[in-house]
N, C-alpha and C positions, 0 to 999 in steps of 0.2 A: 405603591411607590415608596412608602416609608420603610418597608421591610425588605427592600432590595438587598440581595446578597452581593457583596463586593468581591471581585476576583482577587484583589490584593489585600492581604490581611495587614491592618495597621499595627505598628509597634505600640508598646505601652504608653510612651509619651504622647503619641498622636491620639490614642484612645482616651487618655485623660483630658487632652485638650478638647475633644469632642464632648465629653461629659461636662466639662466646665462650661462650654458654650450653651448647653441645655439649661444651665442655671441663670442665664442672662446676666453675666457679671457687671456689665456697664449699667444696666438698670438697677441692679441690687446694690451697687456702690452708693447711690443716692439714698436708698432705703436704709442701709446700715449707717450711713453718715447721720441721718436724722435720728436714728435710735441712739447713737452715741451722744449726740448733742442733748437729747432728752436725759441721758444719764448724768452728764455734767451739770445741766441746769437743775437737776434734782438734788445735787450735793452742794452743801455750803462751802466745802473745800475740795480735796481730791476725792475722786470716786474710788471706793474700795476696789482693790485690784482684782479680787475674785469676781465681783459683780461685773467689772469692766470687761475682763477677758472672756469669762464664761458666758456672760450676757451677750456680748458682741458676736462671739462665735456661734452661740445657739441661735440667735435671731438670724444671722447670716445663713446658717444651714437650712433653717425652715423657709426662709425667703427663697433660697435656691431650689428647695423641694417644690414650692408653689410654682415657681417659674417652669421647672421641668414638667410638672403636671399640666400647666397651661400649654406647653409645647406638644404634649401627648394628645390632649383633647383637640387642639386646633391644627393638627398636622396636615389635614386635607386642605384647610383654608390657607395655611402657610405655604403649601405647595403652589398655590395659584397666585398669591400676592407677591409682587416684585420685592417689597420690603423684607419679606420673610422667607423667600425661596432658598436662601443660603443657609438656613438653620439645619442642624444635623439630621433631623427626622425627614424632612422633605428631600434631602440629598441622599438618603439611604445610608448615611454614615453610622447610624445607630438604629436599633429597631424598637418597637413599642415595649416589649418586655424589658429590655435594658433600661429604658426611660422610666418605666414604672418602678423597677427595683431600685434605681438610683434615687428617685423621689422618696420612696419609703425608707431607704437606708439613711440618707442625709437628714430627712425630716425627723425620723425617729431619733437619730443621734442628737439633733439640735434640741428636741423636746426633753430628752433625757438630761442633757447638760443643764438646761434651764431648771428642770425639776430638782436635780440633785445639788447643783452648785449655786443656784440663784434663789428662786423661790417658786412655790407652786402657783401663785397668782400670775406671775409672768408667763409660766409655762401654759396655763390655760388660756390666757389672753392671746398668746402667740398661736396656739392651736386654733382658736376661733378666727384669727386673722387668716390663717392658712385656708380654712374652710370657706371663709368669706370670699377670698380671691379665687381659689382653684375651683370651687363648686358654685357658690352663689353668683359670682360675677361671670366666670368663664362659661359655665354650663347654662345657667338660668337667665341672667340679665343680658349678656352681650348679644345673643342671637334673637332677643325678643323685644327690646325697647330702645328707642333712641336716647333715653336717659340712663343708659347703662353706665356711662362714665361718672355721672353724678352720684348714683346710688352705690355703684361698686367702688367709688372713690373712698368710701369709708374704710375699706380694707387697706388701701394704699396709704391712708393717712394715719394708720396705727403705730408706725415705728417709734415716734417720739414718746408715745404713751407706754409702749413696751420698754423703752429705755428707762423712763422715769420709774416704772414699776420694778425694774430689775434692781434699782438702788434702794428704793423705799418700801417696796411691797405694797404700794398704794398707787392710785391714779387720781390725784386731786385736780382741782379746777385748772391750775396752770398747765398741767399735762394735756388736758382736753382743749385748752386754747391753742397749743401747738398742733394738736390734731385738727382743729378748725382751720388753721392756716393752710395746712397741706390739703385738707378737704376742699377748700374753696379755690386753691391753686390748681387742682387737678383738671377741672373742665377747660379753662382757657389754655392750659398746657396741651392737653390731648386734642382738643378740637382744632387747634392750630395745625397739628399734624393731619387730622382727619380732613381738613379742608383741601389740602393739596394732594391727599391720597384718596379723595372721595370716589374716584372712578374704580379704584381697586376694591374698596369696600362694597361698591355697587355690584361689581362682578361676582363677588362671593355671597351677595345677598345678606350682608350684615347691616342692620338698621342703624348705622351711625347717624348722628344728627344732620350732617350735610346731605346725606342720601335721602333721608325721610322728609326733612323740613326745608331743605334748600340752603344754598350758600349764604344768601342775605340774612336769613334768620339766624344762622350759626354765627355770622359776623357780629350781629347785635348781641347775641348771648355771650360771646367772648368779651366784648366791651363791658357789658353789664357785670359779668363775673369778675373782671379785672378791677372795676371800681369797688365791688364788694370786697375783693381781696385787699385792696388798699386800706379800707376801713378796718378789716380784721387785723392786719399786720400792725396797725397803730395801737391796738388794744393792750399789748404787753407794757407799753409805756404808760398808758393812762391808768392801768390798775396797779402800777408800781412793781411790776415783774421785771422791768428793765429800765434803763436810764437814758440820759441824753445821748450817749454814744450810739446806742442802738437806734434811737430816733433819727440821728444824723445820717445813719446808713440806710434806714428803711425808706426815708422820704425820696431820695434820688433813685433808689432801686424801683420803688413803686411808680415814680414819674416816668421812668424809661419803659416800664411794662405797659403803662397806660398809653404811651406814645406808640408802641408796637400795636396795641389793640386798636388805637384810633386809625393807624395806617391800614390795618386790615379792614376796618369798617368803611373808611372813606375812599381808599385807593387800593382795592384788593389786587394782589398778585401772588402767585405761588411762591415767588422769592420772598415776599414780605411775610407770608405765613411760615415759611421755613425759618426765617430769621426770628420770628416771634417764638417758635417752638424751641429753637436753640437757646435763645435768651432766657426762656422760662426755667430751664435747667440751671443755668448759671445763677439766675435770680434766687432760687431756693437755696442753693449752696451758700451764697453770700449772705442771704438774710439770716439763716441759721448760724453761720459763722459769726455774724454781728451780735446775735444773741449771746453766743458763748463768750466772746471777747468782753462784751459789756458786763456779763455776769461776774467775771473775775476781776476786771479792772475797776469796776464800780465798788 
């Protein structure tokens, strides 16, 4: 199905659009945003422009390459699931070789940018993140364990560390605290999606937590992780990494996330799970934006 030959040859603009969709731009917007926030939090003033632009572009290209590789590996699964049937590979809009070449081209270009114009430490960290997502998570963890999101979330939590490293060439404790926030945020974010898509994961035999352990257990896990996330997001204030402005933003953001998780736990509905999933994305944007504003205004 993925390699179906189309009778109408697409123009250059349409082909570029298809390639762009392989890189999952909506998902990678949040990834790049977190990386950029890491850059600004690492700098006492303005981020050096070379590190800012080359680092952002390099990280974005490698993230896109990882997404394209994920599409390549999971194309048969994507063809079955309603959420992913519209991706270019299941629709036959691109073929496997094109996807592999795209991933290699943009991934290699991104690593080259980081190595030449940023620093070698960031390049190697970014390469490790690519391997962690495209190989360790997609190939090894996702089809084998219901804890795939928890373990594989380490790769998804790396962007702020990559951004910090791009500016300083180091990854201190503050950078890893940003990592921890995203790491603990990932399970309640993705399990909310998995709850109302559980039947699709069951159809393709992916051992997501609701499929293996049931809905009620997943609901309890979402609530527990959300409480843990609240504790973690308060740590920047208590260690002096941020000030009162951040705390004033984090408390209501966390309270609303807990309310969503409580609603899932006590009065589950697919609509409630969808609302929690959507809010979790807004939550992370606003939380990291609050860290940035506090960093400069304080």
